[in-house]
C-alpha positions in Angstrom: 146.8 40.1 222.2 148.4 42.6 221.4 148.9 44.1 217.6 152.7 43.6 217.9 152.5 40.0 219.6 150.5 38.9 216.6 153.6 40.8 214.1 155.8 38.6 215.8 153.5 35.4 215.7 153.1 36.0 212.1 156.7 36.7 211.6 157.9 33.6 213.6 156.0 31.3 211.6 157.2 32.4 208.2 160.9 32.3 209.3 160.4 28.9 209.5 158.6 28.5 206.6 161.8 30.2 204.9 159.4 33.2 203.7 160.8 35.9 205.6 163.9 36.2 203.9 162.4 35.9 200.5 163.2 32.2 199.9 160.4 29.5 199.3 162.6 27.1 197.7 163.0 23.6 200.0 164.1 20.6 199.6 160.8 17.5 198.8 161.3 14.3 199.3 161.1 12.7 195.7 159.9 9.0 194.7 159.7 8.3 190.6 158.5 4.7 190.5 159.2 3.3 186.7 158.6 0.3 184.6 158.9 -1.0 181.3 161.0 -3.2 179.0 164.2 -4.1 177.7 164.1 -4.7 173.8 167.2 -7.4 173.5 166.7 -7.7 170.0 167.5 -3.9 169.3 171.3 -3.6 169.0 172.5 -2.5 172.5 172.1 0.8 174.2 170.3 2.1 170.8 167.5 5.4 171.2 164.5 3.5 172.8 166.4 0.1 173.9 164.8 0.5 177.2 161.3 2.2 177.2 158.4 2.3 179.5 156.1 4.5 182.3 157.0 6.5 185.5 155.1 8.0 188.0 156.4 11.1 190.8 155.2 10.8 194.1 156.4 14.7 196.1 156.4 14.5 200.0 154.9 18.0 199.4 152.3 17.4 198.0 150.2 15.3 195.5 151.4 14.9 192.8 149.9 13.8 189.1 150.7 11.1 187.0 153.9 11.0 184.9 154.3 9.7 181.7 156.5 7.9 179.7 160.3 7.5 180.0 163.5 6.1 178.1 166.9 5.4 179.3 170.2 4.8 177.3 172.6 3.8 179.0 176.7 3.7 178.4 178.1 0.7 179.6 182.1 0.1 180.8 184.1 -2.7 180.5 183.6 -5.2 183.4 185.1 -4.8 186.6 185.7 -8.4 188.9 185.0 -7.0 192.4 185.7 -10.6 194.5 184.6 -12.4 191.7 181.4 -11.2 191.0 181.1 -9.3 187.3 179.9 -5.5 187.8 179.4 -3.7 184.9 180.0 0.6 185.8 177.9 2.8 183.6 176.8 6.2 182.9 173.2 6.7 181.4 170.5 9.7 181.0 166.6 8.8 181.6 164.1 11.5 179.4 161.1 11.5 181.7 158.3 13.2 179.3 154.8 13.9 180.7 152.0 16.1 179.4 153.4 18.6 181.7 157.2 18.7 181.0 160.2 17.0 181.4 162.6 15.7 183.6 166.5 14.8 182.0 168.5 12.5 184.6 171.8 11.7 184.7 172.9 8.8 186.1 176.0 6.5 187.4 175.7 3.0 188.9 176.7 -0.9 188.9 174.7 -3.8 186.6 175.0 -7.1 187.7 174.0 -10.0 186.1 172.8 -12.4 188.5 172.4 -15.3 185.7 173.0 -15.6 182.3 171.0 -18.1 180.1 172.6 -18.2 176.6 172.1 -15.7 174.8 169.2 -14.1 176.8 170.2 -12.0 179.4 168.9 -13.6 182.8 168.1 -11.7 185.6 169.6 -8.7 186.9 170.4 -6.1 189.7 171.4 -2.3 189.5 171.8 0.4 192.0 173.6 3.9 191.9 173.1 7.8 192.0 170.9 10.0 190.1 170.9 13.9 189.5 168.4 16.2 187.4 170.7 17.3 184.6 167.5 19.0 182.9 164.0 20.3 183.8 161.0 21.8 181.8 157.3 22.8 182.0 156.2 22.3 185.6 159.3 20.6 186.2 161.5 23.9 185.3 163.9 24.9 187.9 164.0 21.4 189.5 167.6 20.6 191.0 168.3 17.2 192.7 169.3 14.1 193.1 169.5 10.6 195.1 170.1 7.1 195.0 168.3 4.4 192.9 168.2 0.6 192.5 166.6 -1.7 189.5 165.7 -5.2 188.6 165.5 -6.4 185.3 164.3 -10.0 184.8 165.0 -12.6 181.9 162.3 -13.1 179.6 163.3 -14.2 175.9 163.4 -10.5 173.8 161.5 -8.2 175.8 162.0 -7.7 180.0 160.2 -6.7 182.4 162.1 -4.2 184.7 161.3 -1.7 187.3 163.4 1.5 189.0 162.7 3.1 192.1 164.7 6.6 192.4 164.6 8.5 196.0 166.1 11.5 196.9 165.7 15.3 197.2 164.4 18.0 195.2 164.3 21.2 195.1 161.1 22.5 193.7 
C-alpha cells in the first residue's frame, strides 16, 4: 500500500473516532445501580434521610466500584391523576466514591402503592436526572437520562433500589 493510502486510512479512522477534528468527547451509555434504606424515624426529607450504595457501569470501558449515596428530596403537594395520588418532587443525589463525587439533579413522581398505617408502604418512583457537578475522575462529565425506583415498606428502615440510565460525555 502506498504511503498516501496509509495516511488516508489513518485519517479516516481518526475522523470516525472523533480525533481528527480535535474532539475526543463522545457520549457513553451509563447505568448507575443504587440501593439503600429510607429512614422513616428521622424527620421527613432531612439530610441523610435516604442513604445507600451505588455502582457505575459505563459502556465506554469497565468502570470501578462505586461508593456511598445520600438523596435529599423536596416534595411538592400531592396531585391526583385519574384518582391516583402522585407526589411530584425534586431532589439531589450526592454520589461519593474514593475517586470523586457526582451530584445529580432529579425531577420525579412518587406514587404510594399501599399505605400501611403510619409506615410508608411500597412505593414506585420515576423521572429524569442530570449531572449538576462532578469532581475527581468524574470531572467534566455532562449528561443525564431517565430513572426508576422502588421502595418496600418494612417499618422504620425501608430498602429501596434505583436504576439511573442515560448518556454522559466523560
